[in-house]
N, C-alpha and C positions, 0 to 999 in steps of 0.2 A: 345170099341172105341168111342172117344168124338165126341158129333154131334158139326155141325159148330156154332161157336160163333155168337150171335145174333149182326146183324149189327149196332143196336144202341148201345149195350153195347160196341162193338169195338170202335165206334165213341166216345162214352162218354170217354173211358179208354186214347185214342189218344190224346182226349184234355187235360185231367188230368196230363198224364204221358207220354208226347213226347217220340217217341221210345221204348216205352214198349213191350215186347214180350208176347204173351199168349201162354204157354206152356201146351200141355194135360198132364194130370196125368195118371202113370201107375196105374193099378189095385193095391190095397192094399195100396196107397199112405196115408202116415199120415201127419198131420200138423207140420209144422216146426215153431220153434219161430222165430220171427222176419220177415217171408215170407208175402208175399201179395197174396191173391187169389180172383179170379171171382167166385162167388156164382151163378150157371146157374139157381138155383131155385128162388132165391131172385133177380137176375140180379143186384146185388150190388159188389162192391168189399170190401175186410176186410183185416186188419192186424191182425197178433195173437200177442197177447201181453204176454199171459202167458199159459203153459200148466200144468193142475193138473192131476195128475196120482193117481189112486188107490182111487177115490171117491166113497164114499159108495153109493150104487145103480146105479150109473152111469157110474162108470169106469174111464175113462179119459174125462176130459172136458177142454174145450179151451175158454180163455177170448179174445175178440176180438173186436177191433176197426173198426167200418163200416165207410164207405165213408163219410155218412151223420152225422158223429160225435157221434153217440150212441156207447157205451160199452156194449158187452152183455157177458154172459157165456154160453156156450150149450156143448152139447155132440155129436152133428151132423157129422157125418163121411163125409170125401171128397167122392164126387160122380166122379169117373172118366169118366161117361158118360156125365156129363155137366159143371163140375167145371175145372177151369184153373188156373195154377200157374202163378202171373204176374212176369216178370223179367225186371228191368230198367237197 
């Protein structure tokens, strides 16, 4: 079960994306291309730009664009306890 969204995160998202809904993720959820998520750990939103399957050592990785403009590639899975899908 997801913990409540940090009020600071919720207010920031509502300012940037009026009308956005934060949807809890089910157990085992995987990143989807083009979707936007809230990282409960980093307290930032990001959009999935690419999904790379069968990467040696890491398995599946995702390239994401963070709300501050950084682009990174990582293999961190979604955490349904603290991450949310953002639907606009």
